[in-house]
DOSEGU-843987 format. One record per residue (C-alpha): residue number from 0; residue in one letter; x, y, z. Coordinates in pm, 1 decimal, padded with zeros to 6 digits, always signed. Layout:
BEGIN
+-----+--------+----------+----------+----------+
: num : residu :        x :        y :        z :
+-----+--------+----------+----------+----------+
: NUM :      A :        X :        Y :        Z :
...
+-----+--------+----------+----------+----------+
This chain:
BEGIN
+-----+--------+----------+----------+----------+
: num : residu :        x :        y :        z :
+-----+--------+----------+----------+----------+
:   0 :      M : +01427.2 : +00272.2 : -02596.7 :
:   1 :      A : +01535.0 : +00527.0 : -02332.8 :
:   2 :      V : +01287.6 : +00649.1 : -02068.2 :
:   3 :      R : +01332.0 : +00851.6 : -01750.6 :
:   4 :      A : +01317.8 : +00671.2 : -01419.0 :
:   5 :      A : +01396.5 : +00705.5 : -01047.1 :
:   6 :      V : +01689.7 : +00472.5 : -00977.4 :
:   7 :      L : +01813.6 : +00358.2 : -00636.2 :
:   8 :      P : +02188.6 : +00309.0 : -00696.0 :
:   9 :      A : +02255.9 : +00151.9 : -00353.5 :
:  10 :      I : +02082.6 : +00095.9 : -00018.9 :
:  11 :      G : +02076.7 : +00425.3 : +00170.2 :
:  12 :      A : +02176.5 : +00630.9 : -00133.4 :
:  13 :      P : +01957.7 : +00911.1 : -00270.5 :
:  14 :      L : +01742.2 : +00835.2 : -00571.5 :
:  15 :      E : +01876.0 : +00942.7 : -00909.9 :
:  16 :      I : +01640.3 : +01067.1 : -01180.7 :
:  17 :      T : +01804.8 : +00943.8 : -01496.1 :
:  18 :      G : +01754.0 : +00783.4 : -01835.1 :
:  19 :      I : +01740.1 : +00404.8 : -01859.5 :
:  20 :      E : +01732.4 : +00166.2 : -02154.6 :
:  21 :      L : +01410.9 : -00036.2 : -02141.9 :
:  22 :      P : +01386.5 : -00347.6 : -02362.5 :
:  23 :      D : +01091.5 : -00450.4 : -02576.0 :
:  24 :      P : +00857.0 : -00696.4 : -02405.0 :
:  25 :      G : +00952.2 : -01061.7 : -02443.9 :
:  26 :      P : +00720.5 : -01363.4 : -02429.5 :
:  27 :      G : +00473.3 : -01327.4 : -02143.9 :
:  28 :      Q : +00558.8 : -00961.8 : -02084.4 :
:  29 :      V : +00373.8 : -00631.0 : -02117.8 :
:  30 :      R : +00503.6 : -00280.1 : -02173.1 :
:  31 :      V : +00306.7 : -00007.4 : -01995.4 :
:  32 :      R : +00320.9 : +00370.6 : -02030.2 :
:  33 :      L : +00262.6 : +00497.9 : -01678.0 :
:  34 :      A : -00009.0 : +00755.4 : -01614.7 :
:  35 :      A : +00070.8 : +00782.6 : -01244.9 :
:  36 :      A : +00255.2 : +00613.6 : -00960.5 :
:  37 :      G : +00193.9 : +00648.6 : -00587.6 :
:  38 :      V : +00483.6 : +00718.1 : -00351.7 :
:  39 :      C : +00437.4 : +00457.7 : -00079.5 :
:  40 :      H : +00620.3 : +00421.7 : +00251.4 :
:  41 :      S : +00727.9 : +00076.6 : +00131.5 :
:  42 :      D : +00940.5 : +00248.1 : -00136.1 :
:  43 :      L : +01113.5 : +00438.0 : +00142.7 :
:  44 :      S : +01160.8 : +00108.9 : +00330.7 :
:  45 :      L : +01327.0 : -00036.9 : +00021.2 :
:  46 :      S : +01559.0 : +00258.7 : -00016.7 :
:  47 :      N : +01678.2 : +00252.8 : +00345.4 :
:  48 :      G : +01716.7 : -00124.3 : +00369.8 :
:  49 :      T : +01423.0 : -00204.2 : +00600.6 :
:  50 :      M : +01301.8 : -00428.5 : +00317.7 :
:  51 :      R : +01576.5 : -00588.9 : +00111.7 :
:  52 :      V : +01582.0 : -00589.8 : -00268.5 :
:  53 :      P : +01862.9 : -00630.7 : -00523.5 :
:  54 :      V : +02019.0 : -00298.9 : -00625.7 :
:  55 :      P : +02061.6 : -00090.7 : -00827.2 :
:  56 :      A : +01687.9 : -00085.2 : -00883.1 :
:  57 :      V : +01403.2 : +00117.0 : -01025.4 :
:  58 :      L : +01160.5 : +00166.1 : -00737.2 :
:  59 :      G : +00784.0 : +00224.4 : -00744.0 :
:  60 :      H : +00521.6 : -00045.3 : -00701.0 :
:  61 :      E : +00187.8 : +00139.3 : -00706.2 :
:  62 :      G : +00093.5 : +00244.8 : -01057.5 :
:  63 :      A : -00150.7 : +00250.3 : -01346.2 :
:  64 :      G : -00111.4 : +00319.8 : -01713.5 :
:  65 :      T : -00179.8 : +00213.8 : -02071.0 :
:  66 :      V : -00049.4 : -00093.5 : -02251.2 :
:  67 :      V : +00176.0 : +00007.7 : -02541.5 :
:  68 :      A : +00309.4 : -00337.1 : -02641.3 :
:  69 :      V : +00262.4 : -00702.6 : -02550.4 :
:  70 :      G : +00487.3 : -01002.2 : -02590.3 :
:  71 :      E : +00406.3 : -01341.0 : -02732.7 :
:  72 :      G : +00140.5 : -01535.1 : -02544.7 :
:  73 :      V : -00022.2 : -01238.0 : -02366.4 :
:  74 :      T : -00398.7 : -01251.7 : -02416.3 :
:  75 :      H : -00570.5 : -01091.3 : -02116.0 :
:  76 :      V : -00467.5 : -00735.6 : -02212.0 :
:  77 :      A : -00402.1 : -00565.3 : -02544.9 :
:  78 :      V : -00240.9 : -00248.2 : -02674.4 :
:  79 :      G : -00445.3 : +00051.6 : -02564.7 :
:  80 :      D : -00591.7 : -00113.4 : -02253.2 :
:  81 :      A : -00586.7 : +00073.5 : -01921.5 :
:  82 :      V : -00426.1 : -00138.8 : -01650.0 :
:  83 :      V : -00334.4 : -00140.6 : -01281.5 :
:  84 :      L : +00005.1 : -00278.6 : -01180.4 :
:  85 :      N : +00007.1 : -00569.7 : -00936.6 :
:  86 :      W : +00342.3 : -00580.9 : -00756.4 :
:  87 :      A : +00275.6 : -00916.2 : -00584.4 :
:  88 :      P : +00138.7 : -01158.2 : -00846.2 :
:  89 :      S : +00056.4 : -01502.4 : -00709.4 :
:  90 :      C : +00206.7 : -01811.9 : -00868.5 :
:  91 :      G : -00100.2 : -02027.2 : -00807.8 :
:  92 :      S : +00099.8 : -02334.7 : -00712.2 :
:  93 :      C : +00290.1 : -02273.8 : -00386.0 :
:  94 :      H : +00146.6 : -02390.5 : -00053.3 :
:  95 :      A : -00010.4 : -02053.4 : +00031.2 :
:  96 :      C : -00172.4 : -02023.3 : -00310.5 :
:  97 :      T : -00318.7 : -02373.3 : -00290.0 :
:  98 :      L : -00478.5 : -02264.6 : +00039.4 :
:  99 :      G : -00627.1 : -01958.8 : -00129.9 :
: 100 :      E : -00394.8 : -01724.1 : +00061.0 :
: 101 :      V : -00252.4 : -01561.5 : -00251.4 :
: 102 :      W : -00127.2 : -01257.6 : -00057.7 :
: 103 :      L : +00129.0 : -01489.2 : +00106.5 :
: 104 :      C : +00253.6 : -01638.5 : -00221.5 :
: 105 :      A : +00608.5 : -01768.5 : -00171.0 :
: 106 :      N : +00707.2 : -01673.3 : -00524.6 :
: 107 :      A : +00538.9 : -01333.8 : -00555.6 :
: 108 :      L : +00862.1 : -01133.6 : -00544.0 :
: 109 :      N : +01084.3 : -01361.8 : -00750.1 :
: 110 :      G : +01081.0 : -01109.4 : -01032.8 :
: 111 :      A : +01260.8 : -00850.5 : -00819.1 :
: 112 :      A : +01587.1 : -01035.7 : -00884.7 :
: 113 :      D : +01549.0 : -01015.3 : -01264.6 :
: 114 :      V : +01734.0 : -00767.8 : -01482.9 :
: 115 :      H : +01466.8 : -00516.4 : -01571.9 :
: 116 :      A : +01656.2 : -00254.1 : -01769.3 :
: 117 :      R : +02001.0 : -00096.5 : -01797.2 :
: 118 :      T : +02145.6 : +00243.9 : -01736.1 :
: 119 :      T : +02281.2 : +00430.9 : -02033.3 :
: 120 :      D : +02631.9 : +00307.5 : -01939.0 :
: 121 :      G : +02515.6 : -00055.6 : -01936.5 :
: 122 :      T : +02465.7 : -00121.7 : -01563.6 :
: 123 :      D : +02197.5 : -00382.9 : -01490.2 :
: 124 :      L : +01888.0 : -00256.8 : -01307.5 :
: 125 :      H : +01635.5 : -00460.4 : -01108.9 :
: 126 :      P : +01263.4 : -00386.5 : -01062.3 :
: 127 :      G : +01227.4 : -00289.1 : -00694.2 :
: 128 :      L : +00900.7 : -00472.7 : -00628.2 :
: 129 :      N : +00851.5 : -00638.3 : -00965.7 :
: 130 :      V : +00695.0 : -00345.9 : -01151.5 :
: 131 :      A : +00939.6 : -00048.1 : -01144.8 :
: 132 :      A : +00662.3 : +00210.2 : -01155.2 :
: 133 :      F : +00886.1 : +00515.4 : -01095.3 :
: 134 :      A : +00946.4 : +00545.5 : -01468.5 :
: 135 :      E : +00774.7 : +00686.7 : -01773.3 :
: 136 :      E : +00733.5 : +00330.8 : -01902.0 :
: 137 :      T : +00794.5 : -00016.5 : -01763.2 :
: 138 :      V : +00807.9 : -00375.2 : -01885.8 :
: 139 :      V : +00654.5 : -00631.1 : -01651.7 :
: 140 :      A : +00539.0 : -00990.8 : -01642.8 :
: 141 :      A : +00184.8 : -01029.1 : -01774.7 :
: 142 :      S : +00076.9 : -01146.1 : -01427.8 :
: 143 :      C : +00168.9 : -00800.2 : -01295.6 :
: 144 :      V : -00100.3 : -00618.9 : -01494.4 :
: 145 :      L : -00472.6 : -00624.7 : -01429.1 :
: 146 :      P : -00733.8 : -00463.9 : -01655.0 :
: 147 :      L : -00873.2 : -00143.8 : -01505.1 :
: 148 :      P : -01252.3 : -00162.3 : -01474.5 :
: 149 :      E : -01452.3 : +00114.8 : -01637.3 :
: 150 :      G : -01545.0 : +00423.8 : -01443.0 :
: 151 :      V : -01216.3 : +00470.6 : -01255.5 :
: 152 :      P : -00994.9 : +00766.0 : -01361.1 :
: 153 :      L : -00663.4 : +00626.3 : -01486.3 :
: 154 :      V : -00441.3 : +00858.8 : -01282.1 :
: 155 :      D : -00626.2 : +00795.5 : -00954.9 :
: 156 :      A : -00631.4 : +00422.0 : -01029.3 :
: 157 :      A : -00262.2 : +00402.4 : -00940.6 :
: 158 :      L : -00363.6 : +00400.5 : -00573.3 :
: 159 :      L : -00561.4 : +00080.0 : -00621.8 :
: 160 :      G : -00233.2 : -00106.1 : -00661.3 :
: 161 :      C : -00128.7 : -00081.9 : -00297.1 :
: 162 :      A : -00273.3 : +00179.4 : -00059.2 :
: 163 :      V : -00639.8 : +00113.4 : -00129.2 :
: 164 :      L : -00611.7 : -00263.9 : -00156.9 :
: 165 :      T : -00417.4 : -00271.8 : +00169.2 :
: 166 :      G : -00655.4 : -00045.3 : +00362.1 :
: 167 :      Y : -00967.2 : -00208.9 : +00221.0 :
: 168 :      G : -00837.4 : -00557.4 : +00286.0 :
: 169 :      A : -00728.7 : -00475.6 : +00640.9 :
: 170 :      V : -01087.9 : -00378.8 : +00719.8 :
: 171 :      H : -01283.0 : -00631.1 : +00512.4 :
: 172 :      H : -01056.6 : -00937.0 : +00499.8 :
: 173 :      S : -00825.6 : -00924.6 : +00801.0 :
: 174 :      A : -01025.2 : -00752.1 : +01076.6 :
: 175 :      K : -01361.3 : -00833.2 : +00914.6 :
: 176 :      V : -01529.2 : -00519.8 : +01049.0 :
: 177 :      R : -01904.0 : -00562.3 : +01093.4 :
: 178 :      P : -02170.8 : -00289.8 : +01068.1 :
: 179 :      G : -02201.9 : -00099.3 : +01393.6 :
: 180 :      E : -01857.5 : -00186.6 : +01526.8 :
: 181 :      T : -01608.7 : +00074.8 : +01644.5 :
: 182 :      V : -01270.2 : +00114.1 : +01474.6 :
: 183 :      A : -00947.0 : +00297.3 : +01554.1 :
: 184 :      V : -00694.4 : +00361.1 : +01277.1 :
: 185 :      F : -00338.1 : +00442.8 : +01380.5 :
: 186 :      G : -00163.7 : +00652.8 : +01116.8 :
: 187 :      A : -00336.3 : +00880.5 : +00865.5 :
: 188 :      G : -00099.9 : +00843.2 : +00572.7 :
: 189 :      G : -00210.2 : +00697.3 : +00238.9 :
: 190 :      V : -00293.2 : +00349.8 : +00372.8 :
: 191 :      G : -00448.5 : +00494.1 : +00688.2 :
: 192 :      L : -00678.1 : +00721.7 : +00490.1 :
: 193 :      A : -00782.8 : +00427.5 : +00271.8 :
: 194 :      T : -00849.4 : +00228.2 : +00590.0 :
: 195 :      L : -01069.3 : +00506.6 : +00726.4 :
: 196 :      Q : -01273.7 : +00514.3 : +00405.8 :
: 197 :      S : -01301.8 : +00135.2 : +00412.5 :
: 198 :      A : -01422.9 : +00138.5 : +00773.9 :
: 199 :      R : -01693.2 : +00383.5 : +00671.2 :
: 200 :      I : -01789.6 : +00157.9 : +00378.2 :
: 201 :      A : -01807.5 : -00136.9 : +00620.1 :
: 202 :      G : -02061.6 : +00051.1 : +00831.3 :
: 203 :      A : -01849.8 : +00119.1 : +01139.3 :
: 204 :      S : -02043.5 : +00330.7 : +01390.0 :
: 205 :      R : -01745.1 : +00518.7 : +01529.8 :
: 206 :      I : -01414.2 : +00563.6 : +01347.3 :
: 207 :      I : -01128.1 : +00710.4 : +01547.1 :
: 208 :      A : -00819.6 : +00833.8 : +01359.8 :
: 209 :      V : -00490.2 : +00856.8 : +01550.2 :
: 210 :      D : -00182.8 : +01042.4 : +01426.0 :
: 211 :      V : +00116.7 : +01232.0 : +01561.4 :
: 212 :      S : +00039.5 : +01532.0 : +01341.1 :
: 213 :      P : -00257.1 : +01759.7 : +01419.3 :
: 214 :      A : -00247.0 : +01867.5 : +01054.4 :
: 215 :      K : -00383.6 : +01522.8 : +00961.4 :
: 216 :      E : -00717.8 : +01579.7 : +01133.0 :
: 217 :      E : -00887.0 : +01746.4 : +00836.9 :
: 218 :      L : -00773.5 : +01470.9 : +00598.2 :
: 219 :      A : -00882.4 : +01201.7 : +00841.4 :
: 220 :      R : -01229.4 : +01345.0 : +00894.8 :
: 221 :      A : -01277.0 : +01389.1 : +00519.7 :
: 222 :      A : -01195.3 : +01018.9 : +00479.5 :
: 223 :      G : -01458.1 : +00914.6 : +00733.5 :
: 224 :      A : -01316.9 : +00958.7 : +01082.9 :
: 225 :      T : -01577.9 : +01059.3 : +01338.8 :
: 226 :      D : -01307.5 : +01143.9 : +01594.4 :
: 227 :      F : -00940.4 : +01240.6 : +01588.5 :
: 228 :      V : -00689.4 : +01168.0 : +01865.3 :
: 229 :      L : -00341.8 : +01315.7 : +01868.9 :
: 230 :      A : -00102.1 : +01029.8 : +01940.4 :
: 231 :      S : +00055.2 : +01033.4 : +02287.2 :
: 232 :      G : +00120.2 : +00805.1 : +02580.0 :
: 233 :      N : -00240.1 : +00868.3 : +02677.2 :
: 234 :      T : -00395.1 : +00749.3 : +02348.9 :
: 235 :      P : -00546.5 : +00418.5 : +02471.2 :
: 236 :      R : -00711.6 : +00597.1 : +02763.9 :
: 237 :      E : -00857.2 : +00862.2 : +02531.7 :
: 238 :      I : -00993.8 : +00593.8 : +02299.3 :
: 239 :      R : -01152.7 : +00405.8 : +02587.0 :
: 240 :      A : -01314.7 : +00733.0 : +02698.8 :
: 241 :      L : -01471.8 : +00765.4 : +02353.6 :
: 242 :      T : -01606.9 : +00409.2 : +02363.6 :
: 243 :      G : -01777.6 : +00377.1 : +02700.1 :
: 244 :      K : -01451.3 : +00273.0 : +02869.4 :
: 245 :      Q : -01447.7 : -00045.9 : +02663.6 :
: 246 :      G : -01203.3 : +00022.7 : +02383.2 :
: 247 :      V : -01274.5 : -00024.0 : +02013.8 :
: 248 :      D : -01385.2 : -00347.3 : +01854.1 :
: 249 :      V : -01106.7 : -00319.7 : +01597.0 :
: 250 :      S : -00773.9 : -00135.6 : +01587.1 :
: 251 :      V : -00577.4 : -00112.7 : +01262.1 :
: 252 :      E : -00213.5 : -00006.1 : +01292.2 :
: 253 :      C : -00075.2 : +00151.3 : +00973.6 :
: 254 :      V : +00259.8 : +00281.3 : +01098.3 :
: 255 :      G : +00483.9 : -00013.7 : +01178.1 :
: 256 :      R : +00631.2 : +00117.5 : +01504.7 :
: 257 :      A : +00642.0 : -00072.8 : +01832.8 :
: 258 :      V : +00484.1 : +00213.5 : +02027.9 :
: 259 :      S : +00185.3 : +00243.5 : +01793.8 :
: 260 :      I : +00134.1 : -00133.9 : +01771.8 :
: 261 :      R : +00126.7 : -00150.7 : +02149.6 :
: 262 :      A : -00109.9 : +00147.6 : +02165.8 :
: 263 :      A : -00340.7 : -00015.6 : +01910.9 :
: 264 :      W : -00346.2 : -00333.9 : +02120.1 :
: 265 :      D : -00415.9 : -00140.5 : +02440.0 :
: 266 :      S : -00697.9 : +00050.6 : +02267.2 :
: 267 :      T : -00881.8 : -00266.1 : +02165.6 :
: 268 :      R : -01164.3 : -00394.7 : +02380.7 :
: 269 :      R : -01155.9 : -00728.9 : +02554.9 :
: 270 :      G : -01219.0 : -00989.2 : +02284.7 :
: 271 :      G : -01153.3 : -00738.1 : +02004.0 :
: 272 :      R : -00919.1 : -00756.1 : +01705.5 :
: 273 :      T : -00593.2 : -00570.8 : +01643.7 :
: 274 :      T : -00459.1 : -00580.4 : +01287.1 :
: 275 :      V : -00106.1 : -00465.0 : +01204.7 :
: 276 :      V : -00059.8 : -00331.3 : +00852.8 :
: 277 :      G : +00248.5 : -00112.4 : +00904.8 :
: 278 :      I : +00588.6 : -00250.1 : +00805.9 :
: 279 :      G : +00841.9 : -00193.4 : +01081.4 :
: 280 :      G : +01209.6 : -00275.3 : +01118.0 :
: 281 :      K : +01356.7 : -00564.5 : +01313.9 :
: 282 :      D : +01445.2 : -00321.0 : +01590.7 :
: 283 :      Q : +01076.3 : -00248.7 : +01656.4 :
: 284 :      E : +01008.8 : -00509.4 : +01926.1 :
: 285 :      V : +00665.5 : -00533.8 : +02091.1 :
: 286 :      T : +00626.6 : -00714.2 : +02423.7 :
: 287 :      F : +00326.3 : -00872.6 : +02595.2 :
: 288 :      N : +00297.7 : -01067.4 : +02916.4 :
: 289 :      A : +00127.4 : -01404.5 : +02930.2 :
: 290 :      L : -00141.0 : -01292.6 : +03173.1 :
: 291 :      E : -00266.7 : -01004.3 : +02959.6 :
: 292 :      I : -00290.6 : -01227.0 : +02653.1 :
: 293 :      F : -00515.7 : -01460.2 : +02849.4 :
: 294 :      H : -00713.8 : -01189.8 : +03026.9 :
: 295 :      W : -00792.3 : -00962.5 : +02734.8 :
: 296 :      G : -00875.0 : -01237.6 : +02485.4 :
: 297 :      R : -00779.5 : -01009.7 : +02198.1 :
: 298 :      T : -00668.0 : -01125.8 : +01856.5 :
: 299 :      L : -00345.3 : -00976.6 : +01715.9 :
: 300 :      S : -00281.6 : -01042.5 : +01349.1 :
: 301 :      G : -00046.5 : -00933.3 : +01076.1 :
: 302 :      C : -00184.9 : -00821.6 : +00741.7 :
: 303 :      V : +00007.4 : -00857.8 : +00414.7 :
: 304 :      Y : -00120.6 : -00652.9 : +00117.3 :
: 305 :      G : -00454.5 : -00633.9 : +00295.1 :
: 306 :      N : -00494.9 : -01013.6 : +00267.4 :
: 307 :      T : -00634.7 : -00935.3 : -00076.3 :
: 308 :      D : -00658.5 : -01104.7 : -00410.9 :
: 309 :      P : -00617.2 : -00808.0 : -00650.1 :
: 310 :      A : -00793.0 : -00984.5 : -00938.4 :
: 311 :      R : -01097.8 : -01033.7 : -00715.3 :
: 312 :      D : -01087.8 : -00712.7 : -00515.4 :
: 313 :      I : -01003.1 : -00443.3 : -00771.1 :
: 314 :      P : -01339.2 : -00486.4 : -00951.0 :
: 315 :      V : -01511.8 : -00455.7 : -00610.0 :
: 316 :      L : -01319.8 : -00136.8 : -00533.5 :
: 317 :      A : -01402.6 : -00000.4 : -00877.4 :
: 318 :      G : -01769.1 : -00048.0 : -00794.5 :
: 319 :      H : -01727.5 : +00156.7 : -00478.2 :
: 320 :      V : -01555.5 : +00429.7 : -00682.3 :
: 321 :      R : -01835.4 : +00437.9 : -00940.1 :
: 322 :      E : -02102.0 : +00453.9 : -00668.4 :
: 323 :      G : -01923.2 : +00739.0 : -00488.8 :
: 324 :      R : -01843.7 : +00542.9 : -00171.5 :
: 325 :      L : -01466.8 : +00546.8 : -00232.1 :
: 326 :      D : -01292.8 : +00873.0 : -00322.5 :
: 327 :      L : -00944.5 : +00799.1 : -00455.4 :
: 328 :      S : -00856.9 : +01164.3 : -00506.5 :
: 329 :      A : -00910.6 : +01229.0 : -00134.1 :
: 330 :      L : -00609.4 : +01008.3 : -00061.2 :
: 331 :      V : -00374.4 : +01228.8 : -00263.5 :
: 332 :      T : -00214.6 : +01520.5 : -00083.6 :
: 333 :      E : +00010.7 : +01633.0 : -00368.5 :
: 334 :      R : +00065.2 : +01559.8 : -00735.6 :
: 335 :      I : +00428.9 : +01573.1 : -00834.4 :
: 336 :      A : +00663.7 : +01516.3 : -01125.5 :
: 337 :      L : +00918.0 : +01233.4 : -01128.4 :
: 338 :      E : +01181.1 : +01471.7 : -00994.0 :
: 339 :      G : +00967.5 : +01530.8 : -00684.2 :
: 340 :      I : +01002.7 : +01177.6 : -00544.2 :
: 341 :      P : +01308.1 : +01248.5 : -00321.6 :
: 342 :      A : +01123.8 : +01540.1 : -00159.4 :
: 343 :      A : +00818.0 : +01316.2 : -00111.6 :
: 344 :      F : +01042.9 : +01068.4 : +00073.0 :
: 345 :      E : +01150.9 : +01349.4 : +00304.0 :
: 346 :      N : +00788.0 : +01441.7 : +00369.9 :
: 347 :      M : +00711.7 : +01082.0 : +00467.3 :
: 348 :      L : +01005.5 : +01080.6 : +00707.3 :
: 349 :      A : +00863.7 : +01398.0 : +00860.6 :
: 350 :      G : +00517.0 : +01241.3 : +00894.7 :
: 351 :      K : +00352.8 : +01477.5 : +00647.0 :
: 352 :      G : +00062.9 : +01421.4 : +00412.9 :
: 353 :      G : -00131.1 : +01124.8 : +00284.1 :
: 354 :      R : -00007.4 : +01010.3 : -00055.1 :
: 355 :      A : +00208.3 : +01186.4 : -00312.1 :
: 356 :      L : +00115.3 : +01088.7 : -00666.9 :
: 357 :      V : +00368.0 : +01103.9 : -00949.9 :
: 358 :      V : +00181.4 : +01210.8 : -01262.8 :
: 359 :      F : +00357.2 : +01145.7 : -01592.1 :
+-----+--------+----------+----------+----------+
């Protein structure tokens, strides 16, 4: 059956909106009609080669939709169910999974090498990050779909698949923000806005948003920021001025650039925690000297997928949505058609907006 999709023909090439031939689901697979897909910076990183995947590929890893068919052996979802796509399903048996660190599963992305679909001329296509959400419909492994809890709008639920899980997990699982602590969030894109909301949910007393664009201030404050700092070489000093010259208890970096990682570190108080969520290239090198590591006593940690377990955390997030503590629609800066994805990539490169949402 032919559906429209956004195909990456080669690393560094522009996306092509074209028809693809999608097979029926086989054993252990599910076919999903997409309601919406978020345009994440990770998709841009896949297209430009920062993160490597087999190509040609159908990109898109943040999505939600309705089950239209299931293969043999699938029992946890049925036709008609609303689901969230999980681009990093854990295998349950590798070393990380046996330790309970399912976000570090060694086999989570094995499916990206599979043949997912074919172009109309017969060229094999791979699923960019397992789920190929930039398409009207997709066929995925059953482990890549999670039932959507009641009370969450299906279109907005697409953001639960990456941005919200990542931002929530950075605050609650990685940095473990406690009530009354101060937090700085570097980058007010989709993940950054989710991080700001999550810091508010955690009970942070002061939440400082940092971004290079002054246009982000309104979005950041709506998400929960109490203060906004325009990124510059003076950012750590400004943050210390807002926190009694101490620095924040927690900094969360959502950009993936050496300069912002270093600024986040320098903005963290002695003994505080700096969590890096942003995905940067190999050329983004951050340096520290041995004395400062000893003197400041800070903790610097990476954060993969928010250190979350989607099966555990999505129901928790759904509860926050139902109770009005988490506003998914506030993370969306524009709703676009499939054809609008290339322009959304350009906006991300220009540092604009929070999250573009493809609505099918």
